[in-house]
C-alpha positions in Angstrom: -22.9 -7.5 -19.5 -21.4 -9.3 -16.4 -22.7 -7.6 -13.4 -19.9 -5.8 -11.5 -19.6 -5.7 -8.0 -19.3 -2.0 -5.7 -17.1 -1.2 -3.0 -17.6 1.4 -0.7 -16.2 4.6 -2.2 -15.8 2.6 -5.9 -18.2 3.8 -7.8 -19.1 1.2 -10.7 -19.5 1.6 -14.0 -23.1 3.5 -15.5 -24.7 1.7 -18.4 -22.3 2.7 -21.1 -19.8 0.4 -19.5 -19.3 -3.2 -20.8 -16.7 -5.6 -22.3 -13.5 -5.1 -21.0 -11.1 -1.8 -22.6 -7.3 -2.4 -22.9 -8.0 -6.1 -24.1 -5.2 -7.8 -25.2 -3.9 -7.7 -28.5 -1.5 -9.9 -30.6 1.1 -8.5 -33.0 4.2 -10.4 -35.6 7.3 -8.5 -33.9 6.6 -9.5 -30.0 7.9 -7.7 -27.2 5.8 -5.1 -25.3 2.9 -5.2 -28.0 3.0 -9.0 -27.8 -0.2 -8.5 -25.2 -0.5 -5.1 -24.4 -3.4 -2.4 -24.6 -5.6 -1.8 -27.5 -3.9 1.0 -30.2 -5.2 4.2 -29.4 -8.3 5.4 -32.0 -7.4 8.1 -34.1 -8.8 10.2 -36.5 -11.9 10.5 -35.0 -13.5 6.9 -34.8 -14.7 6.3 -31.2 -15.5 2.8 -29.5 -18.8 1.6 -29.1 -20.6 2.6 -25.9 -20.2 -0.9 -25.0 -16.8 -0.7 -25.1 -16.4 2.2 -22.6 -16.9 3.2 -19.0 -14.1 2.8 -16.5 -12.5 -0.6 -15.3 -14.8 -1.6 -17.5 -14.8 -5.8 -17.0 -13.6 -4.8 -13.3 -14.5 -6.2 -10.1 -14.1 -4.2 -7.3 -12.9 -6.3 -4.4 -14.6 -5.1 -0.8 -12.4 -7.3 1.9 -11.0 -9.4 -0.8 -10.9 -13.4 -0.3 -8.1 -15.1 -2.1 -11.1 -17.9 -3.0 -13.3 -15.3 -4.7 -11.1 -13.4 -6.9 -7.8 -14.6 -6.2 -4.0 -15.8 -7.8 -6.2 -19.7 -8.0 -9.3 -18.3 -9.3 -9.2 -20.4 -12.4 -11.6 -18.8 -15.4 -10.6 -20.8 -18.0 -7.6 -22.0 -20.1 -7.3 -20.2 -23.4 -4.4 -22.3 -25.4 -1.2 -21.4 -26.3 0.4 -18.5 -28.1 2.8 -19.7 -31.1 2.5 -22.8 -29.6 5.4 -22.0 -27.4 3.2 -21.0 -23.6 0.1 -21.9 -22.3 -2.3 -19.1 -21.2 -5.1 -18.8 -19.1 -7.7 -15.9 -17.8 -7.2 -15.5 -14.3 -9.7 -13.0 -12.1 -7.1 -11.0 -10.5 -6.8 -8.3 -8.2 -4.2 -5.7 -9.8 -1.6 -6.4 -7.2 -1.7 -10.4 -8.0 -1.4 -9.2 -11.7 1.7 -7.3 -11.2 3.2 -10.6 -9.3 1.9 -12.5 -12.4 3.8 -9.6 -14.6 6.8 -10.3 -12.3 7.2 -14.1 -12.7 6.2 -14.3 -16.5 9.4 -11.8 -16.7 11.0 -14.5 -15.2 11.9 -12.4 -11.5 14.3 -14.7 -9.9 14.4 -12.4 -6.7 11.4 -10.8 -5.1 11.1 -8.8 -1.7 9.0 -6.3 0.2 8.2 -5.1 3.6 3.8 -5.0 4.2 1.6 -2.1 3.7 -1.5 -1.4 2.4 -2.2 -1.4 -0.6 0.7 -2.8 -1.9 0.3 -6.1 -0.1 -0.9 -9.1 -2.3 1.8 -8.0 -4.5 4.8 -10.1 -2.5 1.5 -12.1 -0.7 1.0 -13.2 -3.9 4.5 -14.3 -5.1 5.4 -16.1 -2.0 2.9 -18.6 -3.2 4.0 -18.4 -6.5 7.6 -18.6 -5.8 6.9 -22.4 -3.8 5.5 -23.5 -7.2 8.0 -21.6 -9.6 11.0 -22.0 -7.6 12.8 -18.2 -7.6 13.3 -16.8 -3.8 10.7 -14.5 -2.0 10.8 -13.0 1.4 9.4 -10.3 3.9 12.1 -8.4 4.7 12.4 -6.3 8.0 11.7 -3.4 6.2 11.6 -1.3 3.0 15.4 -0.4 2.6 17.0 -3.6 3.8 14.5 -5.3 1.1 15.3 -2.5 -1.7 19.2 -3.5 -0.7 18.8 -7.2 -0.8 17.0 -6.7 -4.7 20.0 -4.5 -5.7 22.5 -7.1 -5.0 20.3 -9.7 -6.7 20.1 -7.5 -10.0 23.9 -6.4 -9.9 24.7 -10.3 -9.8 22.7 -9.6 -13.1 19.1 -11.6 -11.6 15.8 -9.9 -12.2 14.8 -8.6 -8.7 11.5 -6.9 -7.3 10.7 -4.9 -4.5 7.1 -4.1 -3.1 6.1 -1.6 -0.9 3.1 1.2 -0.5 4.2 4.8 -1.0 5.4 5.7 3.2 8.0 3.3 3.0 9.9 4.5 0.0 10.6 7.3 2.6 12.5 4.5 4.2 14.2 3.2 1.3 15.2 6.2 -0.2 18.9 6.4 1.0 19.3 3.3 -1.2 17.8 4.2 -4.1 19.2 7.9 -4.1 22.8 6.4 -4.8 21.4 2.8 -6.7 20.2 5.8 -9.4 24.0 6.2 -9.8 25.1 3.1 -9.5 22.9 1.4 -11.7 22.0 -2.7 -12.1 22.2 -5.3 -14.7 19.4 -7.3 -14.1 16.3 -5.8 -14.0 15.4 -4.1 -10.8 11.6 -3.1 -10.8 10.1 -1.2 -7.4 6.3 -1.7 -7.3 5.2 1.1 -5.1 1.5 1.7 -4.1 0.2 5.6 -3.7 -2.7 5.6 -1.4 -4.9 9.2 -2.2 -7.8 9.8 0.0 -5.8 8.2 2.1 -7.5 5.0 2.7 -5.0 3.3 5.0 -1.5 5.9 5.4 -0.4 9.4 7.1 -0.3 11.1 3.8 -0.9 11.8 0.0 2.5 12.2 -1.3 3.1 11.3 -4.4 5.5 8.0 -5.5 6.1 10.2 -9.5 7.8 12.7 -7.5 10.0 10.4 -6.2 10.8 9.3 -9.5 12.0 12.5 -10.8 13.5 13.1 -7.5 15.5 9.9 -7.4 15.7 10.3 -11.5 14.5 6.4 -12.3 11.7 6.1 -14.7 8.1 5.6 -13.5 5.1 3.6 -14.6 1.3 4.6 -13.7 -0.8 1.4 -14.7 -5.1 2.2 -14.9 -6.3 -1.4 -14.5 -5.2 -4.8 -13.4 -4.6 -6.4 -16.9 -2.0 -2.8 -17.6 -0.9 -3.3 -14.5 0.5 -7.1 -15.2 1.9 -6.0 -18.9 3.6 -2.7 -17.7 5.7 -5.4 -15.0 6.9 -7.0 -17.8 7.8 -3.9 -19.8 9.5 -2.7 -16.4 12.1 -5.4 -16.7 13.1 -5.0 -20.2 13.2 -1.6 -19.1 15.1 -1.4 -16.7 17.7 -3.9 -19.0 17.7 -1.6 -21.4 18.3 1.6 -19.3 20.6 -0.1 -16.3 18.4 1.8 -14.2 15.7 0.6 -11.6 12.1 1.2 -12.6 8.9 2.4 -10.8 5.2 1.0 -11.3 2.7 2.9 -8.7 -0.1 2.0 -8.4 -3.2 3.8 -6.7 -5.3 2.1 -4.0 -8.1 1.3 -6.7 -5.6 -0.3 -9.3 -4.5 -2.3 -6.7 -7.7 -3.4 -5.3 -9.9 -4.4 -8.2 -10.2 -7.1 -9.7 -10.2 -7.9 -13.7 -9.4 -10.7 -15.9 -6.1 -11.3 -16.4 -4.5 -13.4 -19.6 -1.6 -15.2 -17.8 1.4 -17.8 -18.7 1.5 -20.3 -16.8 5.1 -21.3 -17.3 8.2 -19.8 -15.6 11.7 -19.6 -17.4 14.0 -17.1 -16.2 17.5 -16.6 -17.7 20.6 -17.9 -15.9 22.0 -15.4 -13.8 25.3 -14.3 -14.9 26.9 -13.5 -12.3 28.4 -10.5 -9.7 31.5 -9.6 -11.6 34.0 -7.5 -9.3 34.3 -4.2 -10.8 35.0 -0.9 -9.2 31.6 1.2 -10.9 29.7 -0.7 -7.6 31.8 1.3 -5.3 29.7 5.0 -5.2 32.5 6.8 -4.2 32.6 10.7 -4.3 34.6 10.9 -7.7 32.3 8.0 -9.1 29.4 9.7 -8.6 30.6 12.9 -10.1 31.0 10.8 -13.2 27.9 9.0 -13.4 25.3 11.9 -12.8 25.6 13.2 -16.6 24.6 9.5 -17.7 21.8 9.3 -15.2 20.5 12.6 -16.8 21.2 11.0 -20.5 19.4 7.8 -19.1 16.5 10.2 -18.9 16.7 11.2 -22.0 17.1 8.1 -23.4 13.7 7.0 -21.2 11.6 9.4 -22.7 12.9 8.5 -26.1 11.6 4.9 -25.2 8.1 6.2 -23.6 7.0 7.5 -27.1 6.5 4.4 -28.5 5.1 3.0 -25.2 2.4 0.5 -25.4 0.0 2.3 -22.6 0.2 5.9 -24.1 -3.1 6.1 -26.5 -3.6 9.1 -28.3 -7.5 9.5 -29.9 -8.5 12.4 -31.5 -12.2 13.2 -31.9 -11.9 17.1 -30.6 -10.1 20.4 -30.4 -11.0 20.4 -26.9 -8.1 17.9 -25.4 -7.9 16.2 -22.4 -4.5 14.6 -21.0 -5.2 11.5 -18.1 -2.7 9.8 -16.6 -3.3 6.2 -14.6 -6.5 5.5 -13.2 -8.0 9.0 -13.7 -8.1 8.1 -17.4 -11.1 5.6 -16.3 -13.1 8.5 -14.5 -11.9 10.6 -17.5 -13.8 8.1 -20.3 -16.9 7.6 -17.9 -17.4 11.4 -17.2 -17.6 11.8 -21.2 -19.8 9.3 -21.4 -22.4 11.0 -18.3 -21.9 13.7 -20.3 -22.6 12.4 -23.9 -19.5 15.1 -25.3 -16.4 14.3 -26.9 -13.0 15.3 -26.1 -9.1 14.1 -27.9 -7.6 12.3 -25.2 -4.1 11.2 -24.5 -3.7 8.8 -21.9 -0.4 8.6 -20.3 0.7 5.3 -18.5 4.3 6.9 -18.5 4.5 9.8 -16.1 8.1 9.8 -15.8 10.0 11.5 -17.8 6.9 12.5 -20.2 7.3 11.2 -23.4 7.7 15.0 -25.0 7.5 14.5 -28.5 4.0 12.7 -27.9 2.3 14.9 -25.8 3.5 18.2 -28.2 2.3 16.6 -30.9 -1.1 16.3 -29.7 -0.2 19.9 -28.1 -0.6 21.0 -31.9 -3.6 19.1 -32.6 -5.8 21.2 -30.1 -6.4 24.6 -29.0 -6.7 24.2 -25.1 -6.0 21.2 -22.8 -6.9 20.1 -19.5 -4.8 17.6 -17.6 -6.5 14.8 -15.2 -4.5 13.3 -12.5 -4.4 12.0 -9.0 -3.1 14.2 -6.2 0.7 16.6 -7.1 0.5 18.2 -11.2 3.5 15.7 -11.9 2.3 15.5 -15.8 0.7 19.0 -15.5 3.7 20.8 -14.8 6.1 18.7 -17.7 3.3 19.5 -20.1 3.5 23.4 -19.0 7.1 22.9 -19.2 6.9 21.3 -22.8 4.6 24.4 -24.7 6.8 26.8 -23.4 10.4 25.1 -25.0 8.1 24.4 -28.3 6.6 27.8 -28.3 2.7 26.6 -28.3 0.6 28.8 -26.8 -2.6 28.1 -25.9 -4.5 27.0 -22.6 -3.0 24.5 -19.9 -5.7 23.8 -17.1 -5.3 21.4 -14.2 -4.4 21.9 -10.6 -2.5 25.0 -11.0 -5.5 26.8 -11.7 -7.7 24.9 -9.4 -9.6 23.1 -11.9 -8.6 19.7 -11.1 -8.7 19.1 -7.2 -4.7 18.6 -6.0 -6.4 16.8 -2.7 -8.1 12.9 -1.7 -8.9 10.9 -4.4 -10.1 11.4 -7.4 -13.5 9.3 -8.6 -16.1 9.6 -11.8 -18.3 12.1 -9.6 -15.3 14.8 -8.5 -14.2 14.4 -12.5 -17.6 14.8 -14.0 -17.7 18.3 -13.3 -14.6 19.4 -14.1 -14.9 17.7 -17.4 -17.9 19.4 -17.8 -16.2 23.4 -17.2 -13.9 22.4 -18.9 -16.3 21.9 -22.2 -18.9 24.1 -21.4 -21.0 21.5 -21.6 -24.2 21.3 -18.9 -24.2 19.4 -16.4 -26.8 17.6 -13.9 -25.6 15.9 -10.8 -27.7 13.6 -9.7 -29.9 13.4 -7.4 -29.4 12.0 -3.6 -30.5 9.7 -2.2 -33.7 10.8 0.0 -32.6 8.2 2.9 -31.1 9.9 5.7 -27.0 8.7 5.5 -25.7 5.5 7.4 -24.4 6.7 11.1 -21.2 6.7 10.8 -18.9 3.7 12.4 -14.7 4.1 12.8 -12.3 2.0 12.5 -12.5 -0.3 16.0 -9.9 -2.7 17.9 -11.5 -7.0 17.7 -13.2 -8.1 20.1 -10.2 -9.9 22.1 -8.0 -8.1 21.0 -4.9 -8.0 23.2 -3.7 -5.0 22.4 -7.1 -3.7 24.1 -5.9 -5.0 27.2 -2.5 -3.8 27.0 -4.0 0.0 26.9 -6.3 -0.7 29.9 -3.3 -2.1 32.3 -1.1 0.8 31.2 -3.6 3.2 31.1 -4.6 1.8 34.6 -1.2 1.6 36.1 -0.2 5.3 34.9 -3.5 7.0 36.7 -2.8 10.0 38.3 1.0 10.5 36.6 -0.1 12.5 33.7 1.5 10.2 31.7 2.2 10.5 27.6 1.7 7.7 25.6 3.1 7.9 22.2 1.7 5.7 19.3 2.8 4.1 16.3 1.8 2.2 13.1 -0.4 -0.3 13.3 -3.8 -2.2 14.6 -2.4 0.1 18.1 -3.0 2.8 16.5 -6.9 2.5 17.6 -5.7 2.7 20.9 -7.0 6.4 20.4 -10.5 6.3 20.3 -12.5 5.8 23.4 -12.8 4.8 26.1 -9.1 4.0 25.9 -7.7 6.8 25.2 -4.0 5.8 25.4 -2.7 7.3 21.8 -1.3 10.5 22.0 0.7 10.1 18.6 1.6 8.9 15.8 3.9 9.8 13.1 5.5 7.2 10.9 7.5 3.3 11.6 9.5 3.6 14.7 8.9 7.0 15.4 6.8 6.0 19.3 10.4 5.5 21.1 12.1 8.4 19.1 9.1 11.1 19.7 8.7 9.8 23.7 12.4 10.8 24.1 11.9 14.2 22.9 9.1 14.5 25.0 10.7 13.1 28.0 13.5 15.9 27.5 11.4 18.9 27.2 9.2 17.6 30.0 11.5 15.6 32.3 9.0 15.1 35.2 6.5 13.4 32.9 6.3 9.8 32.6 6.4 9.0 29.1 5.5 5.4 27.3 6.0 4.0 24.0 3.8 2.0 22.3 4.8 -0.4 19.1 3.9 -3.8 17.6 6.3 -6.3 16.8 6.8 -5.5 13.2 7.6 -2.2 14.2 9.9 -2.9 16.4 11.5 -5.0 14.0 11.1 -2.2 11.2 12.2 0.5 12.9 12.0 0.3 16.4 15.6 -1.1 17.5 17.6 1.9 16.7 15.2 4.5 18.8 15.6 1.8 21.6 19.5 1.8 21.5 19.4 5.2 21.6 17.3 5.5 24.6 19.9 3.0 26.4 22.5 5.4 24.7 21.5 8.3 26.1 19.7 7.0 29.6 15.9 8.0 28.4 13.4 7.6 31.3 10.6 6.0 29.0 8.8 3.0 29.3 8.8 0.9 25.6 6.1 -1.1 25.4 6.4 -3.9 22.6 2.6 -4.9 21.8 3.4 -8.8 20.2 0.6 -10.2 18.7 3.1 -12.8 17.0 2.0 -11.4 13.4 1.9 -8.4 10.9 -2.1 -7.9 11.6 -3.0 -4.8 9.8 -1.7 -5.3 6.6 -3.1 -9.3 6.3 -1.0 -11.5 9.0 2.2 -11.4 7.2 5.2 -13.4 8.9 8.4 -10.9 10.7 11.5 -11.9 12.6 9.4 -13.0 15.8 7.1 -15.5 14.2 10.3 -17.9 13.2 8.5 -18.5 10.0 9.3 -17.3 5.8 7.2 -15.6 3.5 7.2 -19.1 2.2 5.8 -20.6 5.7 9.3 -21.9 5.9 10.6 -23.0 9.7 13.5 -20.3 10.5 15.0 -18.8 14.0 12.4 -17.4 16.2 14.1 -14.0 17.1 13.0 -13.0 20.8 11.6 -9.3 21.3 12.7 -9.6 24.9 16.4 -11.1 24.3 16.9 -8.8 21.8 16.1 -5.9 24.5 18.5 -7.0 27.0 20.9 -7.4 24.5 20.5 -3.5 23.5 21.6 -2.6 27.5 18.1 -2.2 28.8 18.5 -3.4 32.3 14.7 -3.9 32.7 12.7 -6.1 30.1 10.1 -8.3 30.5 6.9 -10.2 28.8 4.2 -11.0 29.7 0.8 -12.2 28.5 -1.6 -8.8 29.2 -4.7 -11.1 29.5 -3.1 -12.3 32.5 -4.3 -8.7 34.5 -3.1 -9.1 37.8 0.5 -9.8 36.9 0.1 -7.5 33.6 -0.4 -4.9 35.8 1.9 -5.6 38.6 4.5 -5.4 35.9 3.5 -2.1 34.1 3.4 -0.4 37.6 7.2 -1.4 38.1 8.5 -0.2 34.5 6.4 3.3 35.3 8.6 3.2 38.7 11.8 2.3 37.7 14.5 4.8 35.9 15.9 4.8 32.9 14.3 3.0 29.7 12.8 0.0 30.3 11.0 -2.2 28.0 7.4 -4.3 28.4 7.1 -7.1 25.7 2.9 -7.5 25.9 2.8 -10.8 24.2 -0.6 -12.6 23.6 -1.7 -13.8 20.0 -3.8 -11.9 17.4 -7.5 -13.1 18.2 -7.7 -13.5 14.1 -5.1 -16.8 14.2 -6.5 -18.3 17.1 -9.8 -20.1 17.8 -12.5 -18.9 20.0 -12.2 -20.1 23.5 -15.6 -20.4 24.2 -17.4 -16.9 25.5 -18.9 -15.2 28.7 -21.9 -14.0 29.9 -22.6 -11.4 32.8 -24.6 -12.8 35.7 -27.7 -10.9 35.8 -28.5 -11.6 39.4 -24.1 -10.3 40.5 -24.1 -7.8 38.0 -24.0 -4.1 40.3 -24.7 -1.9 37.0 -21.3 -0.4 37.5 -20.9 -0.7 33.3 -17.7 -1.3 33.8 -16.6 -3.4 31.4 -18.7 -1.1 28.6 -17.7 2.3 29.5 -13.6 1.1 30.3 -12.8 -1.6 28.3 -15.2 -1.0 24.9 -14.9 -4.3 23.6 -17.2 -4.5 20.8 -18.8 -8.0 21.8 -20.2 -6.1 24.9 -23.4 -4.2 24.4 -24.9 -2.2 27.0 -28.3 -3.8 27.4 -31.3 -2.7 28.8 -31.1 -3.9 32.7 -27.7 -5.5 32.4 -24.4 -5.3 30.0 -24.8 -7.8 27.5 -22.2 -9.8 25.4 -22.9 -11.2 22.1 -21.6 -13.7 20.4 -19.1 -12.3 19.0 -17.5 -13.5 22.6 -14.0 -15.0 21.5 -13.6 -16.1 24.8 -9.9 -13.8 25.9 -11.6 -13.7 29.1 -9.8 -10.2 30.3 -13.3 -8.3 30.8 -14.0 -11.1 33.3 -10.6 -10.6 35.1 -11.6 -6.4 35.6 -15.4 -6.9 36.4 -15.0 -5.0 40.1 -18.6 -7.4 40.8 -17.3 -10.6 39.6 -20.4 -10.6 37.5 -18.7 -11.9 34.5 -18.6 -15.9 34.2 -17.4 -18.1 31.3 -20.2 -20.0 29.5 -19.2 -23.4 27.2 -15.6 -23.9 25.7 
C-alpha cells in the first residue's frame, strides 16, 4: 500500500485502507458507466479489507503545490480506450479532477469567481483553456459568471461556472429564474461547500439551494467520482434542459487521488442562439413553465435511480444511508468496529431516487442517515417511507444522533455508527503529550494591509471610529495589536454597514475597509449609494494588485485575464471619481508620512471619501533586502513589536529582533520613534 500523507484535520485511512475503491470500470454500452463507479456489492458479499477505507488511494493535500500533485503531474500513460482516445492517470486534487471532467465533456465556456475551497477548478480550466482552445474567465462576481455561462448555454454551448457556497447567494437571482427558462447546452455549476467552516463565514448547505431552485444536485465522495460526475452532469443538463449543481465539500476538493483522464478535447459544434419568446421570462411564461419545471424533478428522480453514483450493499438488517464524503467515513467506521451494515451510497441527493431508497428500506429493519450539515437526504427518506407506508426507525439528525453542525470525520462518525448498531466502541487513547499551542492566522511579513490599518488607526485616534471590514486577507486586521476590523458580513458589506452605523450614530466616524477584488465584486453599488445619499464615511480600498487570499487570481484591476493575456486595467481611483466621489486619493501605505496625511484629510472631510491604499502583495514581489535593529539606538520602546505585529519582528531578550522573514518593506523603520531600525543589504 502506498503511503498516504495526512493533512491537519483529515484522518488518513487506517490499516484496512488500501487500493483505491470506486475503481474505474468499463461497460460495453458506453455512457456514464464507461468510467464510472464499481457496481454496488449485493447479496451479502463484502469486499476484502484491503479495498476498504475512506479516501483509499487518495493523498491529502495540505498547502497544495501544483508541482506536487497538480494537473501536470503525470503518473503513467495507460493507452487508449477502444482505439479512440488516449488516457492517462494523473494525481489530481478533487477540484482539478472536476476541471478535467469538464474538458472531457467538451466544455466551451468556463467562468467563475475565486473562493476557497473552489478556486482550483477555474484555475485549472484557465491553464487547460490555452492548451485546448476553449474560453475561460475570472468574472467580477458569481452572478456575472453565471450569466456569462447562461448566455453560452442558451446558444447551445457547454458551460461550467465555479464558486464557493456563499457565492451562490450572489448568483441566486440568476439561478432561480434560469431554472424556469431552461438551457440548450449543458450548464454545470460547481459550488464547493465548506463544512467546518475552514475558510468561510457560514456553513450553508448548497443541496438546499438545489431543492429551492429545483435543479439537480450531485455530491461526489472522491476526486475520481467528482471527475466522472462532471461528465455525467453535462449530459444530464442537456437531457433535462436544466442547470445541474455539483457540490464537492472541502475534503473532496482538496484531496489528491489517481484519476483517469483523457488527453483529447473533442467539443461538438455550437448550434447557435435561436431567437424565441421562451427566452424572455415574463410573468405569463413563468406561470407556463412552472409545471414543466416540476415535471423535470420527477424525470431527474427517475434518471437518478440508475445513476452510477448510487450503490446498494445488502449484508444486514441494519441499514446506513450515506451521502457524499460521509460515505467514506461510514465505511472506515465499520472497519474500525469490525461490524457490518447494509449500505446505500447516495451521490444524487436531490432529487433523491425514491424507488431505489424505498427498495433499500424494504430490505432492512432500521436505518441511519449520515450526511454533513443539513438533513437534506434524511428528510426525503422520511417522506418516502411515509408515502409508501413503511414503518421502521429512521435515525439521523432529527433525533440528534448525527451532528447537524460542523464537518464530519471518522472520529465523529464511528461512535454514531457504534451506537446505532449497538456495538462496543472504545475511543482511541489520546496522546500523552500536551496539545500544541494555538496559533491563529496572521498577515504576512511585509503585508501592506498592516501598514494601512496602522495608519488609519493612528489617524483616527481620539475619534471613537468604527472600522467595518470585508472578506479577504484583511479580515485578519481583527487580531491584536491592530484591532481595526470591527465587523465582517459578506462581500462588499463594509460600505453599506458603515453607512448604516453612521446613520445610527451621525457623530461617529465610520471607515470601511475592503480589498481591490472585493471592490469590483460587490463594492461599487455600495459606493454609489454612499454618494447618492451623501453618507459621511471613508472607504479605504486595500489594493494589493491581486485576489490574494484565494491564490492570487487576477481581477479587472490587474490588467491581465485568467488566461494571462494583457487587457485594460480598470483604475479604482478613476472609477471612484466616476461614481461621483469628490475626495479620492491613491497612496502607497508603505510611504507612511504621505499615507498618514491622506488618511487624516479623508477623516476630517464631510461626505463620502475614498482612499486607495495601493501596494503589491508581498507574495508577488521579491524581498527587497531586510532590516535590523541597531542596539545602540534602540530605546526599548518595543513600539515595533507592540503596535505593528509583524511576524518578522520578535521581542528578543535585550532588544527587538528582526528575523530572516523580513522582506524589506521598511514600514517598521518609518514609525520607529528612536530611528533604530536600519536597512541591511539589498
